[in-house]
C-alpha positions as protocol buffer text, in pm:
chain_id: "A"
residue {
  index: 1
  type: SER
  ca { x: -1541 y: 953 z: -760 }
}
residue {
  index: 2
  type: ARG
  ca { x: -1588 y: 652 z: -875 }
}
residue {
  index: 3
  type: PRO
  ca { x: -1372 y: 365 z: -926 }
}
residue {
  index: 4
  type: MET
  ca { x: -1270 y: 456 z: -592 }
}
residue {
  index: 5
  type: VAL
  ca { x: -876 y: 295 z: -522 }
}
residue {
  index: 6
  type: ALA
  ca { x: -736 y: 210 z: -182 }
}
residue {
  index: 7
  type: ILE
  ca { x: -384 y: 169 z: -203 }
}
residue {
  index: 8
  type: VAL
  ca { x: -246 y: 33 z: 144 }
}
residue {
  index: 9
  type: GLY
  ca { x: 110 y: -71 z: 199 }
}
residue {
  index: 10
  type: GLY
  ca { x: 398 y: -72 z: 515 }
}
residue {
  index: 11
  type: SER
  ca { x: 464 y: -350 z: 701 }
}
residue {
  index: 12
  type: LYS
  ca { x: 255 y: -534 z: 894 }
}
residue {
  index: 13
  type: VAL
  ca { x: -138 y: -676 z: 874 }
}
residue {
  index: 14
  type: SER
  ca { x: -232 y: -677 z: 1249 }
}
residue {
  index: 15
  type: THR
  ca { x: -238 y: -301 z: 1213 }
}
residue {
  index: 16
  type: LYS
  ca { x: -455 y: -291 z: 894 }
}
residue {
  index: 17
  type: LEU
  ca { x: -649 y: -517 z: 909 }
}
residue {
  index: 18
  type: THR
  ca { x: -986 y: -393 z: 1012 }
}
residue {
  index: 19
  type: VAL
  ca { x: -907 y: -95 z: 741 }
}
residue {
  index: 20
  type: LEU
  ca { x: -871 y: -371 z: 486 }
}
residue {
  index: 21
  type: GLU
  ca { x: -1164 y: -537 z: 590 }
}
residue {
  index: 22
  type: SER
  ca { x: -1384 y: -168 z: 614 }
}
residue {
  index: 23
  type: LEU
  ca { x: -1233 y: -79 z: 245 }
}
residue {
  index: 24
  type: SER
  ca { x: -1264 y: -391 z: 41 }
}
residue {
  index: 25
  type: ALA
  ca { x: -1684 y: -328 z: 72 }
}
residue {
  index: 26
  type: LYS
  ca { x: -1613 y: 55 z: 28 }
}
residue {
  index: 27
  type: VAL
  ca { x: -1395 y: 76 z: -223 }
}
residue {
  index: 28
  type: ASP
  ca { x: -1374 y: -56 z: -648 }
}
residue {
  index: 29
  type: GLN
  ca { x: -1014 y: -173 z: -626 }
}
residue {
  index: 30
  type: LEU
  ca { x: -775 y: -248 z: -302 }
}
residue {
  index: 31
  type: VAL
  ca { x: -346 y: -251 z: -399 }
}
residue {
  index: 32
  type: VAL
  ca { x: -185 y: -397 z: -141 }
}
residue {
  index: 33
  type: GLY
  ca { x: 195 y: -341 z: -98 }
}
residue {
  index: 34
  type: GLY
  ca { x: 567 y: -414 z: 164 }
}
residue {
  index: 35
  type: GLY
  ca { x: 528 y: -606 z: 377 }
}
residue {
  index: 36
  type: ILE
  ca { x: 150 y: -645 z: 386 }
}
residue {
  index: 37
  type: ALA
  ca { x: 151 y: -752 z: -5 }
}
residue {
  index: 38
  type: ASN
  ca { x: 391 y: -1103 z: 148 }
}
residue {
  index: 39
  type: THR
  ca { x: 119 y: -1210 z: 410 }
}
residue {
  index: 40
  type: PHE
  ca { x: -184 y: -1148 z: 89 }
}
residue {
  index: 41
  type: LEU
  ca { x: 104 y: -1358 z: -147 }
}
residue {
  index: 42
  type: LEU
  ca { x: 82 y: -1613 z: 122 }
}
residue {
  index: 43
  type: ALA
  ca { x: -285 y: -1651 z: 117 }
}
residue {
  index: 44
  type: SER
  ca { x: -271 y: -1685 z: -252 }
}
residue {
  index: 45
  type: GLY
  ca { x: -24 y: -1948 z: -234 }
}
residue {
  index: 46
  type: LYS
  ca { x: 308 y: -1797 z: -343 }
}
residue {
  index: 47
  type: LYS
  ca { x: 660 y: -1897 z: -189 }
}
residue {
  index: 48
  type: ILE
  ca { x: 849 y: -1521 z: -16 }
}
residue {
  index: 49
  type: GLY
  ca { x: 1080 y: -1670 z: 83 }
}
residue {
  index: 50
  type: LYS
  ca { x: 1165 y: -1508 z: 447 }
}
residue {
  index: 51
  type: SER
  ca { x: 1012 y: -1148 z: 370 }
}
residue {
  index: 52
  type: LEU
  ca { x: 823 y: -1030 z: 650 }
}
residue {
  index: 53
  type: ALA
  ca { x: 489 y: -1124 z: 636 }
}
residue {
  index: 54
  type: GLU
  ca { x: 246 y: -1251 z: 921 }
}
residue {
  index: 55
  type: HIS
  ca { x: 161 y: -1627 z: 890 }
}
residue {
  index: 56
  type: ASP
  ca { x: -88 y: -1626 z: 1139 }
}
residue {
  index: 57
  type: LEU
  ca { x: -312 y: -1399 z: 928 }
}
residue {
  index: 58
  type: VAL
  ca { x: -337 y: -1557 z: 626 }
}
residue {
  index: 59
  type: ASP
  ca { x: -729 y: -1675 z: 672 }
}
residue {
  index: 60
  type: GLN
  ca { x: -780 y: -1287 z: 728 }
}
residue {
  index: 61
  type: ALA
  ca { x: -601 y: -1216 z: 370 }
}
residue {
  index: 62
  type: LYS
  ca { x: -825 y: -1468 z: 256 }
}
residue {
  index: 63
  type: ALA
  ca { x: -1092 y: -1328 z: 384 }
}
residue {
  index: 64
  type: VAL
  ca { x: -1046 y: -938 z: 257 }
}
residue {
  index: 65
  type: MET
  ca { x: -977 y: -1126 z: -101 }
}
residue {
  index: 66
  type: ALA
  ca { x: -1277 y: -1293 z: -136 }
}
residue {
  index: 67
  type: LYS
  ca { x: -1486 y: -953 z: -114 }
}
residue {
  index: 68
  type: VAL
  ca { x: -1281 y: -713 z: -341 }
}
residue {
  index: 69
  type: LYS
  ca { x: -1056 y: -805 z: -555 }
}
residue {
  index: 70
  type: VAL
  ca { x: -691 y: -721 z: -471 }
}
residue {
  index: 71
  type: PRO
  ca { x: -448 y: -758 z: -705 }
}
residue {
  index: 72
  type: LEU
  ca { x: -76 y: -896 z: -571 }
}
residue {
  index: 73
  type: PRO
  ca { x: 251 y: -854 z: -766 }
}
residue {
  index: 74
  type: THR
  ca { x: 353 y: -1062 z: -1001 }
}
residue {
  index: 75
  type: ASP
  ca { x: 715 y: -954 z: -980 }
}
residue {
  index: 76
  type: VAL
  ca { x: 916 y: -894 z: -710 }
}
residue {
  index: 77
  type: VAL
  ca { x: 1267 y: -739 z: -595 }
}
residue {
  index: 78
  type: CYS
  ca { x: 1441 y: -948 z: -339 }
}
residue {
  index: 79
  type: ALA
  ca { x: 1768 y: -964 z: -200 }
}
residue {
  index: 80
  type: LYS
  ca { x: 1926 y: -1183 z: 72 }
}
residue {
  index: 81
  type: GLU
  ca { x: 1950 y: -959 z: 358 }
}
residue {
  index: 82
  type: PHE
  ca { x: 1836 y: -634 z: 476 }
}
residue {
  index: 83
  type: SER
  ca { x: 2088 y: -431 z: 404 }
}
residue {
  index: 84
  type: ALA
  ca { x: 2102 y: -162 z: 133 }
}
residue {
  index: 85
  type: THR
  ca { x: 2380 y: -283 z: -31 }
}
residue {
  index: 86
  type: ALA
  ca { x: 2230 y: -572 z: -60 }
}
residue {
  index: 87
  type: VAL
  ca { x: 2193 y: -685 z: -425 }
}
residue {
  index: 88
  type: ALA
  ca { x: 1855 y: -667 z: -549 }
}
residue {
  index: 89
  type: THR
  ca { x: 1717 y: -926 z: -787 }
}
residue {
  index: 90
  type: VAL
  ca { x: 1382 y: -869 z: -1020 }
}
residue {
  index: 91
  type: LYS
  ca { x: 1204 y: -1165 z: -1032 }
}
residue {
  index: 92
  type: SER
  ca { x: 847 y: -1338 z: -1054 }
}
residue {
  index: 93
  type: VAL
  ca { x: 666 y: -1447 z: -758 }
}
residue {
  index: 94
  type: ASP
  ca { x: 686 y: -1767 z: -894 }
}
residue {
  index: 95
  type: GLU
  ca { x: 1083 y: -1793 z: -900 }
}
residue {
  index: 96
  type: VAL
  ca { x: 1052 y: -1653 z: -495 }
}
residue {
  index: 97
  type: ALA
  ca { x: 1348 y: -1909 z: -326 }
}
residue {
  index: 98
  type: ASP
  ca { x: 1348 y: -2005 z: 33 }
}
residue {
  index: 99
  type: ASP
  ca { x: 1644 y: -1728 z: 96 }
}
residue {
  index: 100
  type: ASP
  ca { x: 1540 y: -1456 z: -52 }
}
residue {
  index: 101
  type: MET
  ca { x: 1328 y: -1176 z: 125 }
}
residue {
  index: 102
  type: ILE
  ca { x: 1110 y: -1025 z: -93 }
}
residue {
  index: 103
  type: LEU
  ca { x: 1149 y: -586 z: -34 }
}
residue {
  index: 104
  type: ASP
  ca { x: 963 y: -389 z: -321 }
}
residue {
  index: 105
  type: ILE
  ca { x: 763 y: -476 z: -636 }
}
residue {
  index: 106
  type: GLY
  ca { x: 891 y: -543 z: -956 }
}
residue {
  index: 107
  type: PRO
  ca { x: 848 y: -314 z: -1243 }
}
residue {
  index: 108
  type: GLN
  ca { x: 608 y: -497 z: -1421 }
}
residue {
  index: 109
  type: SER
  ca { x: 364 y: -501 z: -1045 }
}
residue {
  index: 110
  type: ALA
  ca { x: 468 y: -129 z: -1019 }
}
residue {
  index: 111
  type: GLN
  ca { x: 306 y: -2 z: -1442 }
}
residue {
  index: 112
  type: ALA
  ca { x: 64 y: -257 z: -1338 }
}
residue {
  index: 113
  type: LEU
  ca { x: -51 y: 10 z: -1031 }
}
residue {
  index: 114
  type: ALA
  ca { x: 43 y: 318 z: -1286 }
}
residue {
  index: 115
  type: ALA
  ca { x: -267 y: 171 z: -1456 }
}
residue {
  index: 116
  type: ILE
  ca { x: -495 y: 168 z: -1220 }
}
residue {
  index: 117
  type: ILE
  ca { x: -482 y: 497 z: -1051 }
}
residue {
  index: 118
  type: ALA
  ca { x: -471 y: 600 z: -1402 }
}
residue {
  index: 119
  type: GLN
  ca { x: -827 y: 487 z: -1452 }
}
residue {
  index: 120
  type: ALA
  ca { x: -922 y: 601 z: -1116 }
}
residue {
  index: 121
  type: GLY
  ca { x: -1183 y: 904 z: -968 }
}
residue {
  index: 122
  type: THR
  ca { x: -1057 y: 842 z: -615 }
}
residue {
  index: 123
  type: VAL
  ca { x: -728 y: 747 z: -462 }
}
residue {
  index: 124
  type: VAL
  ca { x: -650 y: 708 z: -112 }
}
residue {
  index: 125
  type: TRP
  ca { x: -302 y: 643 z: -65 }
}
residue {
  index: 126
  type: ASN
  ca { x: -134 y: 481 z: 272 }
}
residue {
  index: 127
  type: GLY
  ca { x: 217 y: 278 z: 319 }
}
residue {
  index: 128
  type: PRO
  ca { x: 483 y: 237 z: 24 }
}
residue {
  index: 129
  type: VAL
  ca { x: 499 y: -4 z: -144 }
}
residue {
  index: 130
  type: GLY
  ca { x: 871 y: -165 z: -77 }
}
residue {
  index: 131
  type: VAL
  ca { x: 1199 y: -44 z: 124 }
}
residue {
  index: 132
  type: PHE
  ca { x: 1249 y: 305 z: -35 }
}
residue {
  index: 133
  type: GLU
  ca { x: 1500 y: 427 z: 225 }
}
residue {
  index: 134
  type: MET
  ca { x: 1738 y: 221 z: 38 }
}
residue {
  index: 135
  type: ASP
  ca { x: 1771 y: 292 z: -353 }
}
residue {
  index: 136
  type: ALA
  ca { x: 1767 y: 0 z: -464 }
}
residue {
  index: 137
  type: PHE
  ca { x: 1449 y: -99 z: -330 }
}
residue {
  index: 138
  type: ALA
  ca { x: 1278 y: 309 z: -407 }
}
residue {
  index: 139
  type: SER
  ca { x: 1163 y: 203 z: -809 }
}
residue {
  index: 140
  type: GLY
  ca { x: 808 y: 49 z: -665 }
}
residue {
  index: 141
  type: THR
  ca { x: 715 y: 328 z: -450 }
}
residue {
  index: 142
  type: LYS
  ca { x: 858 y: 576 z: -673 }
}
residue {
  index: 143
  type: ALA
  ca { x: 685 y: 463 z: -997 }
}
residue {
  index: 144
  type: LEU
  ca { x: 373 y: 513 z: -714 }
}
residue {
  index: 145
  type: ALA
  ca { x: 410 y: 815 z: -628 }
}
residue {
  index: 146
  type: ALA
  ca { x: 494 y: 925 z: -999 }
}
residue {
  index: 147
  type: ALA
  ca { x: 117 y: 761 z: -1073 }
}
residue {
  index: 148
  type: VAL
  ca { x: -41 y: 982 z: -723 }
}
residue {
  index: 149
  type: ALA
  ca { x: 84 y: 1324 z: -921 }
}
residue {
  index: 150
  type: SER
  ca { x: -22 y: 1282 z: -1320 }
}
residue {
  index: 151
  type: SER
  ca { x: -370 y: 1111 z: -1169 }
}
residue {
  index: 152
  type: LYS
  ca { x: -650 y: 1305 z: -1288 }
}
residue {
  index: 153
  type: ALA
  ca { x: -842 y: 1126 z: -964 }
}
residue {
  index: 154
  type: PHE
  ca { x: -863 y: 1295 z: -613 }
}
residue {
  index: 155
  type: THR
  ca { x: -573 y: 1210 z: -397 }
}
residue {
  index: 156
  type: LEU
  ca { x: -611 y: 1131 z: -7 }
}
residue {
  index: 157
  type: ALA
  ca { x: -221 y: 1038 z: 144 }
}
residue {
  index: 158
  type: GLY
  ca { x: -162 y: 987 z: 485 }
}
residue {
  index: 159
  type: GLY
  ca { x: 51 y: 812 z: 740 }
}
residue {
  index: 160
  type: GLY
  ca { x: 430 y: 962 z: 846 }
}
residue {
  index: 161
  type: ASP
  ca { x: 595 y: 695 z: 618 }
}
residue {
  index: 162
  type: THR
  ca { x: 335 y: 817 z: 341 }
}
residue {
  index: 163
  type: VAL
  ca { x: 418 y: 1204 z: 385 }
}
residue {
  index: 164
  type: SER
  ca { x: 860 y: 1049 z: 337 }
}
residue {
  index: 165
  type: ALA
  ca { x: 751 y: 880 z: 52 }
}
residue {
  index: 166
  type: ILE
  ca { x: 614 y: 1185 z: -97 }
}
residue {
  index: 167
  type: ASN
  ca { x: 899 y: 1396 z: 7 }
}
residue {
  index: 168
  type: VAL
  ca { x: 1126 y: 1200 z: -88 }
}
residue {
  index: 169
  type: PHE
  ca { x: 957 y: 1188 z: -463 }
}
residue {
  index: 170
  type: ASP
  ca { x: 860 y: 1575 z: -457 }
}
residue {
  index: 171
  type: ILE
  ca { x: 504 y: 1564 z: -517 }
}
residue {
  index: 172
  type: GLN
  ca { x: 399 y: 1757 z: -236 }
}
residue {
  index: 173
  type: ASP
  ca { x: 202 y: 1983 z: -447 }
}
residue {
  index: 174
  type: LYS
  ca { x: 59 y: 1715 z: -634 }
}
residue {
  index: 175
  type: VAL
  ca { x: -139 y: 1517 z: -392 }
}
residue {
  index: 176
  type: GLY
  ca { x: -493 y: 1623 z: -360 }
}
residue {
  index: 177
  type: TYR
  ca { x: -519 y: 1626 z: 48 }
}
residue {
  index: 178
  type: ILE
  ca { x: -221 y: 1533 z: 261 }
}
residue {
  index: 179
  type: SER
  ca { x: -253 y: 1405 z: 597 }
}
residue {
  index: 180
  type: THR
  ca { x: 54 y: 1336 z: 834 }
}
residue {
  index: 181
  type: ALA
  ca { x: -169 y: 1090 z: 1111 }
}
residue {
  index: 182
  type: GLY
  ca { x: -147 y: 744 z: 1066 }
}
residue {
  index: 183
  type: GLY
  ca { x: -317 y: 522 z: 1255 }
}
residue {
  index: 184
  type: ALA
  ca { x: -672 y: 808 z: 1306 }
}
residue {
  index: 185
  type: PHE
  ca { x: -607 y: 858 z: 899 }
}
residue {
  index: 186
  type: LEU
  ca { x: -686 y: 462 z: 864 }
}
residue {
  index: 187
  type: GLU
  ca { x: -952 y: 490 z: 1090 }
}
residue {
  index: 188
  type: PHE
  ca { x: -1177 y: 831 z: 988 }
}
residue {
  index: 189
  type: LEU
  ca { x: -1166 y: 621 z: 620 }
}
residue {
  index: 190
  type: GLU
  ca { x: -1318 y: 330 z: 834 }
}
residue {
  index: 191
  type: GLY
  ca { x: -1585 y: 485 z: 970 }
}
residue {
  index: 192
  type: LYS
  ca { x: -1503 y: 522 z: 1419 }
}
residue {
  index: 193
  type: ARG
  ca { x: -1557 y: 843 z: 1493 }
}
residue {
  index: 194
  type: LEU
  ca { x: -1249 y: 1037 z: 1612 }
}
residue {
  index: 195
  type: PRO
  ca { x: -1350 y: 1302 z: 1902 }
}
residue {
  index: 196
  type: ALA
  ca { x: -1191 y: 1586 z: 1802 }
}
residue {
  index: 197
  type: VAL
  ca { x: -1363 y: 1569 z: 1434 }
}
residue {
  index: 198
  type: ASP
  ca { x: -1674 y: 1532 z: 1642 }
}
residue {
  index: 199
  type: ILE
  ca { x: -1657 y: 1858 z: 1862 }
}
residue {
  index: 200
  type: LEU
  ca { x: -1538 y: 2010 z: 1433 }
}
residue {
  index: 201
  type: GLU
  ca { x: -1902 y: 1904 z: 1329 }
}
residue {
  index: 202
  type: ALA
  ca { x: -2041 y: 2052 z: 1643 }
}
residue {
  index: 203
  type: ARG
  ca { x: -1930 y: 2374 z: 1641 }
}
residue {
  index: 204
  type: SER
  ca { x: -2000 y: 2356 z: 1266 }
}
residue {
  index: 205
  type: ALA
  ca { x: -2312 y: 2308 z: 1304 }
}
residue {
  index: 206
  type: ASN
  ca { x: -2432 y: 2588 z: 1572 }
}
């Protein structure tokens, strides 16, 4: 069902870039989060301080943004160090300092993401939008989980970190389908042939 929204989070663009490129041709809206969003922020000309990002993939991120609308965070939760005890500060993306690390999306961005999900016909979710394992940086992923849980859309979630987030925020029975596979889940969405699926399809045809 349309509109189809894909939310791709996690730390690295490199492992998901081909998926992002193929999804950009299939979905109505592509939402990026986590470390992946930092690379896209960098590609859009924003400063990201010392946040996790893949500088050599900025051009590919620009190519994805040229194909499909990618809403980027407008506010972020920053800290000076990667630690559960670090002081978390909500900032506009334009205020990120050179010594800041972006560790979550801010409340404004989380609200915008929830609004996108509320309008969706299908939601595909792979990867958290922040370091949800640390309480100070869990709000964005918690808001995302709540939006997925209350969505009337068909919701499809996959990957180890995504399943962890689903369990942490206790929405297992509110998601249409949960795949424990991360890489294979994304490859299937990308349109690649999976040997086990081929065998199942062949047997069901007999």
